[in-house]
N, C-alpha and C positions, 0 to 999 in steps of 0.2 A: 466527400458526400455527408455535407450537415444533418444532423439532427435534430430532433423536435424535443427532444426527452429532457427536463429540468425538474432539479429539485435541491429545496433549502434543509440544510440540515436543522432536525430538529431540536427549539428552542435556541436557534442561533439565526435569524434573519441573516445576519450578514455574507454570510458562506452559501452561497450557493453553488451546483452543478450543474453545469451545463448551460450557463446564461452566456459562455462568450470568454469569459474571464479563464484565464489557466489556475485550477485551484494545485497546491503543492500541498503533497503527503510526505512526511521524511521524520527521521528519528533513526534512532537503533536500533537493529535486528530485535533487541531483546532490554526487557528492564534487567538490568545486571545489579543497579546500587541506586537509591535514592540520591546520593551525589552524583553519579553521573548522569542520571536521568535528566536533573534539574541543568544541569549545563550545557546539557544540548539544548533542552526547550530553550533556555535563556537565550542563546549563544542564534539559534535557529529565529527568534521571536523577534530580535533584533533587526537581522537580517531580512526578514519578511517583511518587518513594518519599513527597512528603507527601499525594498523593492517595490512597495507596494503589492504585495500576492497575497490571497485570503490563503491561510496555512492551518493545519492540522497536522497535531504533534502523535507520533505512531509508534510504538514500542509493544512487542510479544508480551503476555504475560505468563506463556508457557510457550515453549519451543518443542511441540509434541512430535514432530516429524523427523528429528535429526537421524542421523545417518548409523549412527553407532549408539548405544545405551551408556557409553560410557560419557557422552556430551552434555554440556551444560545444557540442562532444559530453563531453568527458572529458580527462582528464588522464594515462591510460594504464591499460590494465587492471591491471597488475602492479603500480603505486603506489596504485592507488584500492581495489583489494583487501587489500593491505598494511595500509595506514588504517582499512577497517573490521577487519578481524582485529586488531589494536592495542586498537581501540574494545572491541572485544567481551569482549578479556583484561582490559582496564585498569576499566571497568566490571561486568562480570562481567554482560552482557547481552546475548540473542537478537538476530543482524542477522539484514536482509532488504535484497534487489538485484536487480534486472532481470538476465535473461539472455533474449538476440535469436536465436541459432545455440543447434544439436543440439550441438557442437562446448564450449560454456561451460558445460554443467551440472557435468561431471565437474568442473573447476577450480573452478569457481566454489562448488561443492557442500563444494570443504574447507573454504572460509572461512563462506559464509551457512548460518541455522539455515532460512531460509524464500528458496525459490529464487520469483522472481516471473513472470510471466508477463504482458506487455503486451499493453493489449485489445487492439491490432490483429492480436495473433499467437495470440489465442485460440482459432484453429478450426485449429492449427498442431498435427497429429497426432505427427510426429516428434520434436518441441521438446516438447511435453506428457508423451509418454512417455520421454524421456529426462529430462526432469526428476523425474518420479517415478519413473524405475531408480537413483537414487541416494540413496531413501530419508528424502531428506529433504523437508520439508513444503513444499508447492506453494501459491503462491495466484495464482489464477488472475482479472485484471480482464476483466471483463465487455465484448466486445466493444459499443464504440457503434453496430453494425449489429447488432447481435445480440436474439435476443428472449428474455427469461429464462428461459422453458421450455426453452431448447435449450440453456442452459450444463450441463443434466445432462450432455449427451452428451460435453463436455470433461470435467466429473469425473470420467466413468466413462474417457476415455482413458486418466488416471492410473492411476483405483484399478486399472485391467488390469494393471499393473505390482505389483500387491500391496500396494503403497504407498497406504495411507487417509489419509495427513497432508492433507487437501484442504481449500483453504478458496474463495469465490468472494468478489469485491470488486465493488459497483456503485459508476460514476464516470460517470453520466450518459449520455442516448442522444444521438444527432446529431438537430438540430430546425431542420432546413433548415440555412443554408451559416452557418457560422463560430458556431455556436452548439449547447449542450447542454441538457439539462431532464432532470430526475430524474423518475422514473415510480416513487412509492412502493411500486407494487404488487409491484415486482421483488424486492422484500426479503424478502417471507413465500413468495414462488414461487419462489426461487432457495432458501430455506432450508430446503426440504424435501430437498433434494439435497446442502447441505453448511455449515459454519458461514458465514456471509457478514458481510463488511466494508463498512461504506459510507467511500467516500471523497470527503470533505468538500472539500477543496482541487480534484483533477482536477472535478470536478462543476461548478465555474464558470468553468471554461475558458472561452474563445470558441478552438478548433483553427483555427490558422494566420489569425485576423483580425486582426493587429497588424502587417501590411505585412511576411512574412516570418517573424512571429515568432505566437506564440499568444498571445493577452490574455486576460483575465480579470475576474473581478468579486468582489473577493475578500470584498467586505462582506457578502453573502449565507452567506458558511462557516460565522457559527455559526447561523444559523437553519434552514438545509438540517440540521446535525450534530443538531438539537435535534430535529426533527423525525424525521430517521431513527432515533433513538434511542428515540423513541417510539412509532416503526410496531412497533422490535424487530432489534435487530442483535447481532452478537456482538463485533463491533469497531470499530474505530471509525481512518480513517488520514487520516494531515495531515502535506504539506510545511512545512514552515517554517523559517522563516532571521530574520537579527537583522537585517537591514535588507531586505526581499523586494525593493524597486524598485532593488538593485544586486546583487542575483543571477543567475547567468549563465544559467538556464531555470526559466521558469514563475514572474518576477517577480512577473505580474500577478496569479495565484492564492495563492502562498504565506499562511502567516496569519505576522504578525509572533511573535517568542518571545515578547515583551511582554504576547500576548495568549491565550496557550495554558490558563494554569494557572486565568484566570476559565470559559475556554469547558469545560475538562473539569470544574471544581468543577459546572457547570451540569447538564450530558450526566448527571455520575455519578448524579444524584439523582433525575433524570427516569430513568434505567435501574434502579434500587433501585425505583421504584414499578410500572415497566413489567415487569420479569421477578420 
């Protein structure tokens, strides 16, 4: 079922979500270094311009929900946000990053065009309202424990601030321990309430399934992305890295940069038929 919800990214009329085009949100799991972030951004900008797909660069400034206290979290909030700001300016593209606490909202909104609410925090009323009050677009990831129709209440919390720039992201549901499964029915259900993004890389995670870190099965990313696009989505979310096995977080689920263009070419063909 096609929805009627659309929004334009704040200060960027070129990128509209929910208007029939397919948005791409992609980048590394986290800001590991300036060199790595810029390498990925430059590569992705070239690909998305060739494919003629609207593009948002993503990277977390802090991974606050790592399984182990010993896992990599951040190079520092100020440093990471500066890198995101520099990428935004150099490549003239919108950027997205997560927030985990209400105090992050105003600071991060000075840089990010989209504030992302992590799946584990999608019920946190104060966080959703703080994000909404910034006026920036808010992307809410569906919690692995949430029914798709219950996500309407998360959307309404943001909209209660007067901010209508809200999207929902599907990233799989808990299926026993250390496993996720994607119920494709969630996409049209959530699309009744807001534009829907499909996160093809987190959907193949095995949370906490690698002895203190999250495992994953990246070989299933292309198939899930194709299936979700055929079901009907407004955007695709991918985490990518030049050498995923050496990434500091989510190494098992990220897609190699070298595989991105082929996947985009395929899903865009499917999207054209579906839409």
